[in-house]
C-alpha positions as CSV (number, residue, x, y, z in Angstrom):
1,M,0.0,0.0,0.0
2,A,1.4,3.4,-1.0
3,N,2.0,6.0,1.6
4,K,-0.4,8.9,1.4
5,P,1.4,12.2,0.8
6,L,1.4,14.6,3.8
7,F,0.6,17.6,1.7
8,T,-1.2,18.4,-1.6
9,A,0.5,20.5,-4.2
10,K,0.3,24.2,-3.5
11,Q,-1.3,23.6,0.0
12,E,-1.2,26.6,2.3
13,L,0.5,25.9,5.6
14,I,-1.7,27.7,8.2
15,T,-1.8,25.8,11.4
16,D,0.9,24.9,13.8
17,Q,0.4,21.3,12.9
18,D,1.0,22.1,9.2
19,L,4.2,23.9,10.0
20,E,5.3,21.2,12.4
21,L,4.8,18.4,9.8
22,A,6.6,20.5,7.1
23,M,9.5,21.2,9.5
24,M,9.8,17.5,10.6
25,N,9.7,16.2,7.1
26,K,11.9,18.9,5.6
27,E,9.1,19.8,3.1
28,P,10.3,22.4,0.7
29,I,8.1,25.5,0.9
30,E,7.6,28.9,-0.8
31,A,6.9,32.0,1.3
32,F,4.8,34.8,-0.2
33,Q,3.6,38.3,0.8
34,D,0.7,39.3,-1.4
35,R,1.6,37.6,-4.7
36,M,5.4,38.1,-4.4
37,R,7.6,35.3,-3.4
38,L,9.9,36.5,-0.6
39,R,12.7,34.0,-0.6
40,P,13.9,31.1,-2.8
41,I,12.4,27.7,-2.1
42,S,13.5,26.5,1.3
43,T,12.6,24.4,4.4
44,I,11.3,25.5,7.7
45,R,13.9,25.6,10.5
46,S,11.6,26.7,13.4
47,Y,8.4,28.6,14.1
48,N,6.3,30.2,16.9
49,D,3.0,32.0,17.2
50,H,4.3,35.1,15.4
51,S,7.1,34.1,13.0
52,V,8.6,31.3,10.9
53,R,12.4,30.9,10.4
54,I,13.5,29.2,7.2
55,A,16.7,27.3,6.5
56,D,18.7,30.4,5.3
57,G,18.0,32.1,8.7
58,T,15.4,34.6,7.4
59,I,12.5,35.2,9.9
60,M,9.1,36.0,8.4
61,F,6.0,37.2,10.3
62,R,3.1,34.7,10.0
63,S,0.6,37.5,10.0
64,F,2.1,39.1,6.8
65,S,3.3,36.0,5.0
66,R,1.7,32.9,3.4
67,F,3.5,29.6,3.2
68,Y,2.8,27.0,0.5
69,T,4.1,23.6,-0.5
70,L,5.4,23.2,-4.0
71,S,3.5,22.4,-7.1
72,E,4.3,19.1,-8.7
73,Q,6.4,20.8,-11.4
74,D,8.3,22.8,-8.8
75,K,9.0,19.6,-6.7
76,L,10.5,18.0,-9.8
77,A,12.7,21.0,-10.5
78,Y,13.7,21.4,-6.8
79,S,14.6,17.7,-6.4
80,N,16.8,17.8,-9.6
81,K,19.1,20.5,-8.1
């Protein structure tokens, strides 16, 4: 039986549970403010009620930013790096 994926393509990570799963599984994510991507594709290093720290050390406020998993196309391109 195949494992069910933890996230769907382009799923928004909203809850603490979403962020925790993404961090534990080193799920690559994109961070956006409005429609502009803030940083290159990265993984979550830590989070709290107010902010998310990504692997490059950048801290983003949760209230201003949106975090998404990658699309299927982006996952292929990211995994081939």
